[in-house]
C-alpha positions in Angstrom: -0.1 0.1 -0.2 1.4 3.2 -0.6 -0.1 6.7 0.8 0.7 9.6 -0.7 0.7 13.1 1.3 1.0 15.9 -0.3 2.6 19.0 1.4 1.9 22.6 0.5 5.3 24.8 1.0 5.3 28.4 0.9 8.2 30.0 -0.1 8.8 34.0 0.7 11.9 36.0 -1.0 12.9 38.9 1.2 15.1 41.2 -0.9 17.8 41.6 1.5 19.3 45.7 0.7 23.3 45.9 0.2 24.6 46.3 3.8 26.4 50.1 3.9 30.3 49.0 4.8 31.3 51.8 7.2 35.2 52.1 5.9 36.1 54.3 8.6 36.0 51.8 11.4 37.1 48.0 12.0 36.6 46.0 8.6 32.8 44.2 9.8 31.4 47.3 11.1 28.2 48.4 8.7 25.5 51.2 9.2 22.8 50.3 11.6 19.6 52.6 13.3 21.3 54.4 16.2 19.4 56.2 18.5 20.9 59.5 20.9 23.0 60.8 18.1 22.5 64.2 19.5 25.3 66.2 17.3 25.0 63.8 14.4 20.6 63.0 14.6 19.9 63.4 11.0 22.3 59.9 10.9 20.3 57.8 13.2 18.0 56.1 10.7 21.0 54.7 9.4 24.6 55.1 11.1 28.2 54.5 10.9 28.8 55.8 14.2 27.6 54.9 18.1 26.3 57.3 20.5 28.9 57.0 22.7 31.9 58.0 20.0 29.8 61.0 19.4 29.8 61.8 22.4 33.6 61.6 23.4 34.3 63.5 20.2 31.9 66.1 20.9 33.0 66.5 24.6 37.0 66.4 24.0 36.9 69.4 21.3 37.7 73.3 22.1 35.2 75.4 22.5 34.2 78.1 20.0 33.7 81.0 20.4 32.2 84.1 18.3 30.5 81.5 15.6 27.6 82.6 13.4 25.1 79.7 12.9 26.0 78.8 9.5 29.5 77.9 11.0 27.9 76.0 14.2 25.9 73.8 11.8 28.5 73.3 9.0 31.3 72.7 11.4 28.7 70.2 13.1 28.0 68.5 10.0 32.5 68.3 9.1 32.4 67.0 12.6 29.8 64.4 12.0 31.7 62.7 8.9 32.4 59.3 10.8 28.2 59.0 10.8 27.9 59.1 7.4 26.6 55.6 6.0 28.3 56.5 2.4 31.9 56.9 3.8 33.0 53.9 1.7 32.8 56.5 -1.4 34.9 58.9 0.3 37.3 57.1 3.0 39.2 54.2 2.4 41.4 52.7 5.1 43.6 50.9 2.3 44.8 54.4 0.6 45.8 57.5 2.7 43.8 57.6 5.6 41.9 60.7 5.0 38.4 61.8 5.0 38.1 62.8 1.2 36.3 66.3 1.5 34.5 68.1 -1.3 36.3 71.8 -1.8 33.4 73.8 -1.9 32.4 72.4 1.1 36.0 72.9 3.2 36.0 77.1 1.5 32.3 77.1 3.0 33.1 76.0 6.5 36.5 78.2 6.2 34.4 81.7 5.0 31.6 80.8 7.7 33.9 80.3 10.8 37.4 82.5 10.3 36.2 85.0 12.2 35.3 82.4 15.0 37.7 81.8 17.7 39.3 78.5 19.5 41.8 78.5 21.9 42.2 82.4 22.2 42.5 82.2 18.0 40.8 83.1 15.1 40.9 80.2 13.0 41.0 83.0 10.0 44.7 84.2 11.8 45.6 80.3 12.5 45.0 79.0 9.1 45.3 81.6 6.0 43.2 79.8 3.5 40.8 76.8 3.3 43.7 74.4 2.0 45.8 75.1 5.0 42.6 74.9 7.3 41.1 71.4 6.2 44.6 69.6 5.6 45.4 71.0 9.2 42.3 68.4 10.1 43.5 65.4 8.1 40.9 66.3 5.6 42.2 65.6 1.6 40.4 68.5 -0.8 38.4 66.7 -3.8 37.5 69.2 -6.7 33.6 68.7 -7.6 31.2 66.8 -6.0 31.9 62.9 -6.5 33.4 60.7 -4.0 34.0 63.1 -1.6 32.1 64.0 1.8 29.7 67.3 1.2 27.5 69.5 3.0 23.6 68.4 3.0 22.1 71.9 4.3 18.7 70.5 4.6 19.5 68.7 7.5 19.5 71.9 9.5 15.8 72.8 8.3 14.0 69.3 9.2 15.5 68.7 12.4 15.8 70.4 15.8 19.5 71.1 15.5 19.0 74.9 15.7 17.8 74.4 18.5 20.3 72.4 20.3 21.8 74.4 23.5 25.3 72.4 23.0 28.2 74.9 22.3 29.5 73.4 18.8 33.4 72.8 19.6 36.4 72.8 17.5 39.5 70.5 17.7 39.6 68.5 14.6 42.8 68.0 14.4 43.3 66.2 17.8 39.8 64.3 17.4 40.5 63.3 13.9 44.2 62.0 14.8 42.9 60.1 18.1 39.5 59.0 16.9 40.7 55.2 15.4 42.3 55.1 19.0 39.1 56.2 20.8 36.9 54.1 19.1 39.0 50.9 19.4 
């Protein structure tokens, strides 16, 4: 006697979105939703950084005095580079270990911040131009808008970042040189 049983199997196919590798960090870190990114909140839906890393970076920076709102927003955005889920486009550990920043973004930050003071000195007195300013922060300037970290002004228009009562700090050189050690 042969008994035949039919089993109906349902398959669901899930589309797997490609993970965004966080090249600034170790090889196996990928962008994930991260809550509590006070200074870098626009990256919360998909971030390469962790809340503790953002806190470490922003609490170890020198105070910035006399900065315009534009300067504060642009510099804040610049300092959140390590949260960007697209960092694989503009940072490669195998090449020069520098954040490739769009030259126009660097020029804009320098122009907005050159009269702001940190450590008793105006940025414009410490750095004669945007190139010396950004290169001193361990950034590599890239002309154009491809393969470089660029400013997105819309993040400050749609978030409450303008109302955050946190002093934007300056100390990029120290942070960039020691960030890998802090985050390890």
